[in-house]
Structure formats: structure tokens, C-alpha cells
N, C-alpha and C positions, 0 to 999 in steps of 0.2 A: 319210867313206871308210868309215865300220862303223857303224849307229847302232842302239845297242844295243835298242832297243824291238822290235826285227827277230829281234833273239835272246831276248828276255823270252820274245814274240806263240810263238818254234817250244820253248818249254821249258817243261816244267812246273815251279817254283820255287815251294816252299814258303813264307810270307812269314814264317815262321817259321823258314826253314832257316841255321844255321853256314855258314859258304860260305870257303872257300880258293881266294886267285885268284894263283897260280903268276909271279911272272914280273908286278904288277899294274903298274911303267910308271909313271903322272902319277897312274894312277887311273882309267880310261876309263868300264870295267865296273866297280869296284870302291862309285865313291861311286853312280849311278846304284840295284847293285844297294843298296848303304847307307841310300838313301830308298825302298826297294823294304821290304827286307828288315828284318824286327822280329832275327832272330839277331846275331851277327854276321857280320863281315867280314873274315878276316885276309886282312892282302896283305903278300907275301911276293915283294921284290925286292935286287937286289944290290945298287943304286946307291941311297947312302944319297940322294941328289939327287930320284927318284924318293917313294923314302917320304915325304921331305919335303913337297912337292908336294901327294902326297895327304893326310897330314897336316894341311896347310893349304889344303886343296882340304876338309876333313871339318870344322876348324874356323868356315868358311864359311859350310855353311851348316848350323850347327847340330849336328851328327852325331856322335853317342856311341857307335859299333856298331861304330868302324872299330879294327881294329887292328894295327899299322904291325910289321914283323919283316924286319932286315935279316942273310938268313938264305944258307946253299949249298944248296940245294936237288939240286944233284949226290952230296951227301952222302948217305948210309940213315940213314933218319927225321931227313933235314936240317930238314925244317919244325918238329918240338919240341911239333908238337900231336901226345894221343895215339889209337890202337888207333879202329879206329872208328866216327869224333868228328864228322863232317862229312859234309854233305848234297853239296856240290859241290861240284868243285875247278873250278875254269877255269885253261886254257893257252891264252892269246891270242898265237901269235906266237911261242910262247916253242920252240917244238920243233927246227928250222930251225936255232937257234944256240945248241942244245946238242950237245957229241955224247954224252954222259952219260945221251941220254934213254930207255934202259930206264929207271935208277937211278930221274929223273924221273918216270917213271909208277908205279913201283916206290912210290914214297912218297905220288902219288896213288891206290893201290890202298888199303895201307897203311891211309891216315887216312879213305877214307870209310865208309861208314855200308857195310851188307850191298846195301841198292836204292839207294844215293847217285845223283850222275851224275859223268861224266865231260864237260867240256865242251870236246872243244881246235878253237881256229879252227887257222887256217896260209893262208900267202898265193898264192889262186890259183895253177895255170903260168899262162906265153903271155905278148908282149910289151909291161909293160906298165910309163906310167912314171914307180911310185913304187914301192915296196920292195923286200927282198932283191935278188942277180943270179939267177936262173930257176934257176942250177942248185944253187942253193943251198937254195932251195924244196923241201919236200914234199908233192908231192901227194895230192888225197884220197884215193886208193887205199892210197898207201905207209903215209899216219897211219893208215887200216885196219887192216891191215896188223902194223903197229906196238901198235897198243892191244889188238888179237885177241890177239898174240904174246906180251903182256901179264897175257892174263886178263880181256881187256874185253869184253862183246856188245855191238855194235854196234845202238841201239837208232833211231838217230835221222840222217838226212844231211840240211841243207842248202845253201842259200848266202846268207849275207851282202851282199853285198854282189856291186860288182862286178869287184871287188879280195881277198877272202876268201869261202873256206867253211867249213862247220862240222861237225861229227862230236861226235853225242852217244851216251854209253857207259855200260855198266854195269859190276859187280862179275861175272863168272860164280860 
């Protein structure tokens, strides 16, 4: 469904970067990122089984640069990370599930370095055979507006797959 290499090819990711994966799930992006980056990959999710899967995959691959945490990112300073400490924040299929979209974006803004990037990946609209109900999806235009309303500047847009789009933003 979603090829991590397409994302990596469209992003400028420093291989020493510390990265935060908000709503990491089973590590779909975190594991390939940890293989690429020498920085720390902070994996956040509310589901313990998702974090257990990430830990198991990291052990199987011999990865030492993944840290998993069960947190509520919809609380102010929910990640527990320091201000201006992360080069890249990833939110893959996260915003459509949360009512507290602004708090999530504010937390990303808080922890991002001044030149840090925010990668937002969302479900495309349309009658797709998989994914959330269409009415629950956020369009790319809505995603851009959300980011801009929360002090981000859009730097890139691209298609990730037949089912997903991506928006890259930086702090204003």
C-alpha cells in the first residue's frame, strides 16, 4: 500500500537525524528509518501492542536506535521530548483519527528544530477499497490548511501511493 522508499526519495532526511513517529503503529516507517538513520527514532503510540511489535521488529533487525513510548500526544507536551529537539516528525494516517488535531500539530511544532520537517500522510479521497470511511478522511487541501493554521509552511506535496498523499511542512 505504502512504499517507504517513495517517502525517502521525496524527503531530505539527514542520516543522523532524531525523528519522532507520532502514531507509529507497528513500525511501518520507523523500522526502515532506523535502518537508514543513525539518530534516535522515537516511536509513540497509545496502543501497547503496536509498541510491542515495533520493539520485536527492532530486536529482530538488531536496531538499537528505536525508543518506544506509550503516550497521549493529545495532551500539551505529550511526547515528553524537549523543545526544538527533533529534525523530523511523522504523522501517518493519524490526524483523521483524532479530534485534537491542533494539539498534535502544536506538539510537533514544539519539538521540531527550527529547520525541522513535518511529514503528514493522509488517506486519499475517493471510493477506495481500503481505509477509513471517506467522510472521515482529510483532503490534502484540508491537511495543508491545518498545517498552515498551526504555524507551518508547506514545502512539498507528493503522492505516496494510490491510497495516500503526503504534505511536507516546516516551522514558520
